[in-house]
C-alpha positions in Angstrom: 133.6 137.9 39.9 135.6 134.8 38.9 133.9 131.4 38.8 136.3 130.1 41.4 135.4 132.9 43.8 131.7 132.5 43.2 131.8 128.7 43.9 133.9 129.3 47.0 131.3 131.8 48.3 128.4 129.5 47.5 130.1 126.6 49.3 130.7 128.8 52.3 127.1 129.9 52.4 125.9 126.3 52.2 128.4 125.2 54.9 127.3 128.0 57.3 123.6 127.2 56.7 124.2 123.5 57.4 126.0 124.3 60.7 123.1 126.6 61.7 120.5 124.0 60.9 122.0 121.0 62.7 124.8 121.3 65.2 126.9 118.1 64.6 127.8 118.1 68.3 124.3 116.9 69.0 124.5 113.8 66.8 124.1 110.6 68.7 121.9 108.6 71.1 121.4 110.6 74.3 120.0 108.8 77.4 118.0 111.0 79.7 119.3 110.5 83.2 116.0 111.2 85.0 113.7 109.3 82.6 113.6 105.9 80.9 113.9 107.6 77.5 116.4 108.0 74.7 116.6 111.1 72.5 118.4 110.6 69.2 119.8 113.5 67.1 120.9 112.9 63.5 121.8 115.9 61.4 118.5 117.8 61.6 116.3 114.8 62.5 115.4 113.6 66.0 113.5 110.6 67.6 112.3 110.1 71.1 112.1 106.5 72.4 110.8 105.1 75.7 113.0 102.1 76.3 112.5 99.9 73.3 109.3 101.7 72.2 109.4 104.6 69.6 107.3 107.6 70.6 107.8 110.7 68.5 110.1 112.0 65.8 110.7 115.2 63.8 113.1 117.8 62.7 115.2 120.4 64.5 117.4 123.4 64.0 120.2 124.2 66.4 123.1 126.6 66.8 124.7 129.0 69.2 123.0 127.3 72.2 119.4 127.6 70.8 117.4 124.7 69.6 114.0 124.4 67.9 112.3 121.0 67.8 109.3 120.2 65.6 107.4 116.9 66.1 106.3 115.6 62.6 105.4 112.0 63.3 103.9 109.9 66.1 104.4 106.2 66.4 101.4 103.9 66.6 102.4 103.2 70.2 101.5 106.8 71.1 98.0 106.6 69.5 96.2 104.2 71.7 93.8 106.9 72.9 92.4 107.4 69.4 91.2 103.8 69.2 92.3 103.4 65.5 93.4 100.2 63.9 97.1 101.0 63.1 100.2 99.3 61.9 103.3 99.4 64.1 104.7 102.4 62.2 105.0 106.2 62.1 102.1 108.5 61.3 101.9 112.2 60.4 99.1 114.6 61.6 97.3 114.5 58.3 97.4 110.7 58.2 95.9 110.5 61.6 93.1 112.8 60.6 92.5 110.9 57.4 92.3 107.6 59.3 89.9 109.0 61.9 87.6 110.3 59.2 87.8 107.0 57.2 86.9 105.0 60.3 83.9 107.3 61.1 82.7 106.8 57.5 83.1 103.0 57.8 81.0 103.0 61.0 78.1 104.5 59.2 78.2 101.9 56.5 78.8 99.0 58.8 75.6 98.9 60.7 75.4 102.3 62.5 73.3 103.8 59.7 70.7 101.1 59.9 70.6 101.5 63.7 70.1 105.2 63.3 67.3 104.8 60.8 65.5 102.4 63.1 65.9 104.8 66.1 64.6 107.8 64.1 61.7 105.7 62.8 60.7 104.9 66.3 60.9 108.6 67.2 58.6 109.3 64.3 56.1 106.8 65.4 56.0 108.3 68.9 55.6 111.8 67.4 52.9 110.6 65.1 50.8 109.7 68.2 50.7 113.4 69.3 51.3 115.1 65.9 49.6 112.9 63.3 49.8 115.4 60.5 53.5 116.5 60.6 55.7 114.3 62.8 58.6 114.7 60.4 58.4 118.5 60.7 58.7 118.2 64.5 61.7 115.9 64.2 63.3 118.3 61.8 62.7 121.2 64.2 64.2 119.2 67.1 67.2 118.5 65.0 67.5 122.2 64.0 67.4 123.2 67.6 70.3 120.8 68.4 72.4 122.2 65.5 72.1 125.8 66.7 72.6 124.8 70.4 75.2 127.1 71.9 77.5 124.3 73.0 77.4 122.7 69.5 78.2 126.1 67.9 81.2 126.5 70.2 82.5 123.1 69.4 82.1 123.7 65.7 83.9 127.0 65.9 86.8 125.4 67.7 87.0 122.6 65.2 86.8 124.9 62.2 89.6 127.1 63.6 91.9 124.1 63.9 90.9 121.9 61.0 89.1 124.2 58.5 88.9 122.6 55.1 89.7 119.1 56.5 86.5 119.2 58.6 84.4 120.6 55.7 85.7 117.8 53.3 85.0 115.1 55.9 81.4 116.3 56.3 80.9 116.5 52.5 82.3 112.9 52.1 80.2 111.5 54.9 77.0 113.2 53.5 77.8 111.7 50.1 78.2 108.2 51.6 74.9 108.4 53.5 73.0 109.8 50.6 74.2 107.0 48.4 73.4 104.4 51.1 69.8 105.7 51.4 69.2 106.0 47.7 67.7 102.5 47.5 65.5 102.9 50.5 61.9 104.3 50.8 63.0 107.1 53.2 61.9 110.6 52.3 64.6 113.2 51.3 63.8 115.1 54.5 64.4 112.0 56.6 67.8 111.5 54.9 68.7 115.1 55.5 68.1 114.6 59.3 70.3 111.6 59.3 73.0 113.5 57.5 72.9 116.3 60.1 73.2 113.8 62.9 76.2 112.2 61.2 77.8 115.6 60.9 77.5 116.0 64.7 79.1 112.7 65.1 82.0 113.8 62.9 82.2 117.0 64.9 82.8 114.9 68.0 85.6 113.0 66.3 87.4 116.2 65.2 86.9 117.8 68.6 88.6 114.8 70.3 91.5 115.1 67.8 92.2 118.7 68.8 93.9 118.0 72.2 95.4 114.7 71.0 97.1 116.2 68.0 98.3 119.3 69.9 100.0 117.0 72.4 101.7 114.9 69.6 102.6 117.5 67.0 104.2 120.7 68.2 107.2 123.1 67.7 109.1 124.1 70.8 112.1 126.3 71.4 114.7 125.9 74.1 118.4 126.0 74.9 121.2 123.4 75.0 124.9 123.0 75.7 127.2 120.1 74.9 130.3 119.2 76.8 131.9 116.0 75.6 129.3 113.3 76.1 127.0 115.4 78.3 124.1 117.4 77.0 122.1 119.9 79.0 118.8 120.4 77.3 116.2 122.9 78.4 113.2 122.5 76.2 109.6 121.5 76.8 109.4 118.3 74.7 105.6 118.0 75.0 104.4 121.6 75.1 103.1 121.3 78.7 104.9 124.3 80.2 103.1 127.6 80.2 104.6 131.1 79.5 105.3 131.6 83.2 107.1 128.3 83.8 110.8 128.0 83.3 111.9 124.7 81.7 114.6 123.2 83.9 117.6 121.8 82.0 117.7 118.0 81.7 121.0 116.1 81.8 121.5 113.6 79.0 124.5 111.3 78.4 125.7 110.1 75.0 126.3 106.4 74.7 
């Protein structure tokens, strides 16, 4: 095999792969006729805007009338429901998880931990009136019953299935912060352990809330398309809301 033939073959393979990955006929700004939105395709990358506001962006492959879109970034304008302090920029899934975890940790070091300690101290005083010898054991037992509660167990299983190591790392980091914060107090180790378990339940709630939010923002969907001049017919579920039994009706877009 001569060098010239080898190079020609390689160039041909690269060219074919490029065409399959990003159909150049899709390139441009496409205005959705039925929505106030703009879909931008650019050689394997796409963005979705609502008027002047960016919403989502990601990557795509397209060829032979089939298209696969993957959402990799959400703009801050799409993340209001999370209640995070964000800059006006794009965020990945992992960045959103990290920011949510960091904010939860900050809450515990910015007053919430002291409030929790006072609340538990009051509970101990009330328990001491009826159980003068072992009020802490009763509080620990109540906490243990909460942890093994069926609903908590189900929530934990769902979160672990989606986030796995991210959830474990968040709990470990939160426990370390609380342990360090309580190191200079006169609280007993058992009391600190109870606070850590409560904090983990709070972190569980944060991650459980993220499940639906992130599934709506970060997805991969497959559909069909056809381009005729400056008209694009696109049949794809942009937000993952159609079920297996629902046909996605083609949407007409115009290139401008």
